[in-house]
N, C-alpha and C positions, 0 to 999 in steps of 0.2 A: 563204258561199253554202250555202243549205239544200238538202238532198237532195230530189230529186223524189219525190213520193208514188207508190207502186207503183200501176199501173193495175189490178191484180188483188188481191182480198182474200187470195188464196192466195200464200204466200211459202215460202221455204225453212224458216223456223221452223215453219210449219204442217205441212209435210210431215214434218219431223223429229219433231214432237210426235205426229203420227198414227202414224209408224213405232214410236216408243218406247212410246207408250201401248198400241197394239194388241199389240205383242210382249210387253210387261209383263203385260197382262191375260191373254194366252194362257198365259204361263209360270205365273202365279198360279193360274189354273184348272187347268192340268195338274198343278201341285204339290199342289193341294187334292184333286183326284181320286186322284192317286197316294198321298197320305197316307191317304185313306180306304180305299184298296185295299192299303196296307201298304208302299209304297215311294215316298216323296216325291221322291227323287232321280230315279227313272225318270220319274215324272210331270212333273217339272221339265224334263227332257230332251225328252220328247215334246211338252210345251207350247212349248218353244223351236223345235222342228222344225216344228210346225204354225204357230206364230206368225209366223215370218219370211215365208213366202209369203202368209199372211193379211194381214199388215200392208202388203205390197206391193200386194195387191188393193184394200185400203181406200184407199190413196193414189191408185191408178189410178182408182177409182170417183169419188173426190172431184174429182180434176182433170179427168176425162172429163165430168162434169156442167158444169164451167165452160165447156167448148166448145160445149155445146148450148143 
């Protein structure tokens, strides 16, 4: 028996990809800015701290648009 197609284009994989992509991009930007300022490790850490809530906001925005 074939699995039913999801009724929504948004899936758990989409949410996971958005979380990982946004967090990774924030870490990369933070590390780059930190490297330019002389401390890539601190930039990496700040990028991660900023990236986690930012990624949650991105997922929220994508799924909130689905409801409207």
